[in-house]
C-alpha positions, 0 to 999 in steps of 0.5 A: 555095652551093645553086642557088635553084630557083623553082617557079610555077603554069603554066596550059597549053592541053591538047588532050584528044584528036584532033579530027574536023571543026572544033575546038570548045571541048570539045576543049581544057582548061586545066590548071595544072601546076608549072614550075621557072623555072631552066634545068637547071645545065649545060644549054643550055635556056632558060626563057621567059615567053610573051607572045604565042601564034599560032593558025595554020591549019596547027595544025588538021591537027596536031589530027588523027591524020592520015597524010601531013601536013607537020607531026607531030600534037599529042600528046593530053593535052599542051600545044599548041605553036606560034609565040610571042613570049617573054621569057627568064627563065633561060638556060643557053645562052651566046647567050641572056641573061635579059631577051632577047626571042625568038620561035619554037616554044613551048608554049601555056602561061604559061611554057615550057622550051625544050630546043633554043633554037637554034630561037629567034630573038632579036628585034632590032627592038622598034620595032613591036608584039611581037605582029607577030612571031607573024604576018608579021614572025615568018614573014618576018624570018628570011629578012631580018634576024632572027638564029637563035641560033648554038651555039658 
């Protein structure tokens, strides 16, 4: 039986070019692309629907083509990446199930293909608003009680 492949529109926030000074709206654009909602057969990739995205101060440095920064600069004409909370749409990873809630680095887009899901954290505690995982819970929980996905 052939694998069912669903493709949908995917709005993305794109950095037009490196920024000098404070970022402004004209430094970005919204682009609509297509994405397959299926993880490649045989891969450990995960496809997620992004629910919340974080905009953090460190990202400003990533918008510049600066040397000596702690984080690599964003790539112009590509989606911005940052912390996000998402629901798993499809998974090739044995420890990630469809419907799982996760947080970690994702694209500023409606859907993201995560090729290294070992960097994601499963959300075990849903008794707080999920948006909290883009802030203090997301940056603090890994050291307390969240589980980094283990590749076996």
